[in-house]
C-alpha positions as CSV (number, residue, x, y, z in Angstrom):
1,M,6.8,-13.7,-17.4
2,P,3.8,-11.7,-18.7
3,K,4.5,-8.2,-19.9
4,R,2.2,-6.6,-17.3
5,T,4.1,-8.4,-14.6
6,I,7.5,-7.2,-15.9
7,K,6.2,-3.6,-16.2
8,A,4.8,-3.7,-12.6
9,L,8.1,-5.0,-11.2
10,Q,10.2,-2.4,-13.1
11,G,8.5,0.4,-11.1
12,T,9.3,-1.0,-7.7
13,S,13.0,-0.2,-7.4
14,S,12.5,3.0,-5.5
15,V,9.2,4.5,-4.6
16,F,10.6,7.5,-2.9
17,P,12.6,9.6,-5.3
18,G,14.4,12.6,-3.9
19,R,12.1,15.4,-3.1
20,S,13.0,19.1,-3.2
21,S,14.3,20.4,0.1
22,D,12.3,23.6,-0.6
23,L,9.1,21.7,0.3
24,S,7.6,21.7,3.8
25,P,7.6,18.4,5.7
26,M,3.9,18.1,5.0
27,E,4.2,18.9,1.3
28,N,7.0,16.3,1.1
29,A,5.0,13.7,3.0
30,H,2.0,14.4,0.7
31,G,4.2,13.8,-2.4
32,V,5.8,10.7,-1.0
33,L,2.5,9.2,-0.1
34,N,1.0,10.0,-3.5
35,D,3.9,8.2,-5.2
36,A,3.6,5.3,-2.7
37,Y,-0.1,4.9,-3.3
38,A,0.6,4.6,-7.0
39,M,3.1,1.9,-6.3
40,Q,0.7,0.1,-4.0
41,L,-1.9,0.2,-6.8
42,S,0.6,-1.4,-9.1
43,T,1.2,-4.1,-6.5
44,C,-2.5,-4.7,-6.4
45,D,-2.6,-5.1,-10.2
46,L,0.2,-7.7,-9.8
47,L,-1.7,-9.6,-7.1
48,E,-4.8,-9.5,-9.3
49,E,-2.9,-11.0,-12.2
50,I,-1.7,-13.8,-9.9
51,A,-5.2,-14.5,-8.7
52,D,-6.5,-14.5,-12.3
53,N,-3.9,-17.1,-13.3
54,L,-4.5,-19.5,-10.5
55,P,-4.0,-22.5,-10.1
56,A,-0.8,-21.8,-11.8
57,S,2.0,-20.8,-9.4
58,P,3.3,-17.3,-9.7
59,H,6.8,-16.9,-11.2
60,V,9.6,-17.1,-8.7
61,Q,10.8,-13.6,-9.4
62,V,7.3,-12.2,-9.0
63,S,6.8,-13.9,-5.7
64,Q,10.2,-12.8,-4.4
65,S,9.5,-9.2,-5.5
66,L,6.1,-9.2,-3.9
67,I,7.5,-10.4,-0.6
68,S,10.1,-7.7,-0.7
69,I,7.5,-5.0,-1.5
70,L,5.0,-6.2,1.1
71,Q,7.4,-6.3,4.0
72,G,10.3,-4.1,2.9
73,S,11.6,-0.8,4.0
74,E,9.4,1.0,1.5
75,A,6.3,-0.4,3.2
76,K,7.7,0.8,6.5
77,K,8.3,4.3,5.0
78,I,4.7,4.5,3.9
79,I,3.6,3.8,7.5
80,E,6.0,6.5,8.9
81,E,4.8,9.1,6.4
82,E,1.1,8.3,7.0
83,E,1.7,8.5,10.8
84,R,3.4,11.9,10.4
85,L,0.4,13.1,8.4
86,F,-2.0,11.7,10.9
87,L,-0.3,13.5,13.8
88,F,-0.3,16.7,11.8
89,L,-4.0,16.5,10.9
90,E,-5.0,15.5,14.4
91,K,-3.3,18.7,15.6
92,E,-4.8,20.8,12.9
93,Y,-8.3,19.3,13.2
94,E,-8.4,18.3,16.9
95,K,-11.9,19.6,17.4
96,N,-13.3,18.0,14.2
97,I,-14.7,14.7,15.3
98,F,-15.0,13.5,11.7
99,V,-11.3,14.0,10.9
100,V,-10.2,12.4,14.2
101,N,-12.5,9.4,13.7
102,F,-11.3,9.1,10.1
103,I,-7.7,9.0,11.2
104,N,-8.4,6.5,13.9
105,R,-10.2,4.3,11.4
106,M,-7.2,4.5,9.0
107,R,-5.0,3.3,11.8
108,V,-7.2,0.3,12.5
109,E,-7.3,-0.5,8.7
110,R,-3.5,-0.3,8.6
111,Q,-3.2,-2.8,11.5
112,Q,-5.6,-5.1,9.7
113,D,-3.5,-4.8,6.5
114,E,-0.3,-5.6,8.4
115,D,-1.9,-8.8,9.8
116,L,-3.0,-9.8,6.3
117,V,0.3,-9.0,4.8
118,S,1.9,-11.4,7.2
119,E,-0.4,-14.2,6.0
120,L,0.1,-13.2,2.4
121,V,3.9,-13.2,2.7
122,S,3.8,-16.6,4.5
123,A,1.7,-18.1,1.7
124,L,4.1,-16.7,-1.0
125,E,7.0,-18.1,0.9
126,T,5.3,-21.5,1.0
127,I,4.7,-21.3,-2.7
128,L,8.4,-20.5,-3.3
129,Q,9.4,-23.5,-1.2
130,T,6.9,-26.0,-2.6
131,K,6.8,-24.6,-6.1
132,T,3.0,-25.1,-6.1
133,V,-0.2,-23.4,-4.8
134,R,-1.7,-26.1,-2.6
135,E,-5.1,-24.4,-2.1
136,P,-5.6,-22.1,-5.1
137,E,-9.2,-21.2,-4.2
138,S,-8.2,-20.1,-0.7
139,F,-5.1,-18.3,-1.9
140,G,-7.2,-16.6,-4.6
141,Y,-9.7,-15.4,-2.0
142,M,-6.8,-14.1,0.2
143,L,-5.3,-12.2,-2.8
144,R,-8.6,-10.7,-3.9
145,G,-9.6,-9.7,-0.4
146,F,-6.3,-7.9,0.1
147,F,-6.0,-6.1,-3.2
148,E,-9.7,-5.1,-3.3
149,A,-9.6,-3.7,0.3
150,K,-6.3,-2.0,-0.4
151,R,-7.6,-0.3,-3.6
152,R,-10.7,1.0,-1.7
153,Q,-8.5,2.2,1.1
154,I,-6.1,4.0,-1.2
155,G,-9.1,5.7,-2.9
156,L,-10.4,6.9,0.4
157,K,-7.0,8.1,1.5
158,K,-6.5,10.0,-1.7
159,S,-10.0,11.6,-1.6
160,V,-9.9,12.5,2.1
161,L,-6.5,12.3,3.7
162,L,-4.5,13.9,0.9
163,L,-7.2,16.5,0.3
164,L,-7.2,17.5,4.0
165,V,-3.4,18.0,3.8
166,E,-3.8,20.1,0.6
167,Q,-6.5,22.3,2.2
168,T,-4.4,22.7,5.4
169,L,-1.3,23.7,3.4
170,K,-3.4,26.3,1.5
171,G,-4.7,27.6,4.8
172,E,-8.3,26.4,4.2
173,T,-8.8,24.6,7.5
């Protein structure tokens, strides 16, 4: 297994380390999401590595880990934390059409991601069963479409969503 792959897998055991109980729920959610976005970017790196090495099949351990990451409890925790922040920001910025529209768009993006994750997991499960990538070009496009969109989305969330939370927590609304 390539060194980069091993390194990426080592960071996936727990994305949500214990946070200080002295933090407000929004400060805690901000920190959790910042950590989670870093993990998602590592996952994108791993998906890119697989795409770059097609038509070779990804290592079994890598495929199993990706399936676990993509549909596991940590992915669900990210959705819960984002939704908590969305609700918080909607309340704080209820009269700001730009913030409200941004949050609505992020919800649409998340639903589209969830649909693509299902397809990606299904493809990885098929690869695990058959030990081969039957349509490497299609699979490569699927991988690239997912990780490129996810990277853009994370960049946007970090530059807008997390910044809004920081400003709100500082009383700069």
